C-alpha positions in Angstrom: 95.4 45.9 -140.6 94.7 49.4 -141.6 96.1 51.1 -144.9 96.1 54.7 -145.7 98.1 57.8 -144.5 99.4 57.5 -141.0 98.2 54.0 -140.8 99.3 52.2 -137.4 101.1 49.0 -137.6 98.9 45.7 -137.7 97.3 44.9 -134.4 96.0 41.6 -133.0 92.6 41.7 -131.5 90.8 39.1 -129.5 87.0 38.6 -129.7 85.6 36.0 -127.4 81.9 35.2 -126.4 81.4 34.4 -122.7 78.8 31.9 -121.4 75.2 33.0 -121.7 74.3 36.0 -119.5 71.0 37.8 -118.7 70.4 41.6 -119.0 67.1 42.8 -117.5 66.0 39.1 -117.2 66.5 38.6 -121.0 69.2 36.0 -122.1 72.0 37.6 -123.9 75.5 36.5 -125.3 78.3 38.8 -124.3 81.0 39.5 -127.0 84.2 41.0 -125.4 86.5 43.0 -127.6 90.3 43.1 -126.4 90.2 46.8 -127.0 88.0 47.0 -123.7 84.5 46.9 -124.6 81.8 44.2 -124.2 78.7 44.0 -126.4 75.4 42.4 -125.0 73.7 40.5 -127.9 70.2 39.1 -127.9 69.4 36.5 -130.5 65.8 35.6 -131.3 63.6 34.8 -134.3 63.8 38.4 -135.5 67.6 38.4 -135.6 70.6 39.6 -133.5 70.6 43.0 -131.8 73.0 44.7 -129.6 71.1 45.5 -126.3 74.0 47.2 -124.3 77.7 47.9 -124.1 80.2 47.9 -121.3 83.6 49.4 -121.2 86.2 47.5 -119.1 86.3 50.5 -116.7 82.4 50.3 -116.2 80.8 48.1 -113.6 77.4 47.7 -115.3 76.5 47.7 -119.1 75.0 50.7 -120.6 71.6 49.9 -122.4 71.3 51.1 -125.8 68.4 53.7 -126.3 67.0 51.5 -129.0 68.5 47.9 -129.5 70.8 48.1 -132.7 70.6 45.5 -135.3 73.6 43.2 -135.9 71.8 40.8 -138.2 68.1 41.1 -139.2 66.1 37.9 -139.9 65.2 36.5 -142.2 68.8 35.5 -143.2 68.1 35.8 -147.0 69.8 37.9 -149.7 68.0 41.3 -149.7 67.1 41.6 -146.1 67.9 45.3 -144.9 68.1 47.4 -141.8 69.7 50.6 -140.7 71.9 51.4 -137.7 73.7 54.7 -136.7 77.5 54.8 -137.3 80.5 57.0 -137.0 83.6 57.4 -139.3 86.3 54.9 -138.0 89.1 56.2 -140.1 88.4 59.6 -141.3 90.7 62.2 -139.8 91.5 65.9 -140.1 94.9 66.3 -141.6 95.8 69.7 -139.8 93.0 70.3 -137.1 92.3 68.9 -133.6 90.6 66.8 -132.6 91.8 64.8 -135.7 89.3 62.0 -135.4 85.8 62.7 -137.0 84.2 59.9 -135.0 83.7 62.3 -132.0 81.8 65.0 -134.1 80.1 63.2 -137.0 77.4 60.4 -137.3 75.6 58.8 -140.1 72.8 56.3 -140.8 74.2 53.0 -142.3 72.0 50.9 -144.4 72.9 47.2 -144.2 71.9 44.4 -146.6 72.5 40.7 -146.7 74.4 40.3 -150.0 75.1 36.5 -149.9 74.0 33.7 -147.8 76.3 30.8 -148.9 79.7 32.5 -149.5 83.0 30.7 -149.1 85.4 32.7 -147.0 89.2 32.0 -147.6 91.2 33.4 -144.6 94.8 34.4 -144.8 95.9 31.3 -142.7 94.6 29.0 -145.5 91.3 27.9 -143.8 88.0 28.2 -145.7 84.7 28.5 -144.2 81.2 27.9 -145.7 78.3 28.7 -145.5 78.8 32.4 -144.7 76.6 35.5 -144.8 78.0 38.5 -146.4 76.5 41.7 -145.0 77.3 45.0 -146.7 76.7 48.5 -145.2 76.7 51.8 -146.8 76.5 55.4 -145.3 77.4 58.9 -146.6 78.9 61.9 -144.7 78.7 65.3 -146.4 82.2 66.8 -145.6 84.1 69.9 -146.7 87.1 68.0 -148.1 89.0 70.8 -149.8 88.6 74.3 -151.6 88.4 72.5 -155.0 85.9 69.9 -154.3 84.1 71.8 -151.5 81.5 69.5 -149.9 81.7 65.9 -151.0 79.5 63.0 -150.1 82.1 60.6 -148.6 81.1 57.0 -148.6 81.4 54.8 -145.5 81.5 51.1 -146.7 81.4 48.2 -144.4 81.5 44.4 -145.2 81.1 41.8 -142.6 81.2 37.9 -143.0 79.3 35.7 -140.5 80.0 31.9 -140.8 77.9 29.1 -139.6 79.2 27.9 -136.3 81.8 30.6 -136.0 80.1 34.0 -136.1 81.9 37.1 -137.3 85.1 35.9 -139.1 85.9 38.8 -141.3 85.4 42.6 -141.3 86.3 45.5 -143.6 85.6 49.3 -143.3 86.4 51.5 -146.3 86.5 55.4 -145.9 88.2 57.0 -148.8 88.4 60.7 -149.4 89.9 62.9 -152.2 93.3 64.4 -151.2 92.9 67.6 -149.2 91.9 68.3 -145.7 91.0 64.9 -144.6 92.6 61.3 -144.7 90.9 58.0 -144.8 91.8 54.5 -145.5 90.8 50.8 -145.3 90.5 48.8 -142.1 90.4 44.9 -142.4 90.3 42.3 -139.8 89.9 38.7 -140.0 89.8 35.5 -137.7 
């Protein structure tokens, strides 16, 4: 579900993890998103890293230049890491291309904020124990003539529950009224 100006109607996504595979002779899990992309994830004592991605139209996965952390061990409150990100929701109101994801990048700092969280899902199910991971990045953008350049926060929250994996996700990108629009994207299992 996305909220904000010009938000599309709610969508249903499917995430599925296929049987273990290998990538460059290294065991990986492949998480496929119904929007047409597969993520090749390696899990070891250091944590979980994204090693490659593959779009449905591609024959072979494209390796990451550097593996990207999804979750970094130890799985304790305070563990931090960084990954590059792009805005998911920020758009130009009157210019094209509207999406800023094609032109802007930021470095997101992630932190494990909780390790035994109870997650209540909209369907009434509750899951525990869950890790709550929070990410924060900033983009310095020209938002309007009054505010000029503004540090726009990109905020992410993810919940990973034991035995289930990623069960809930939120991305918040709010901007002052002006040249840009933002919003909140939330998804849950």
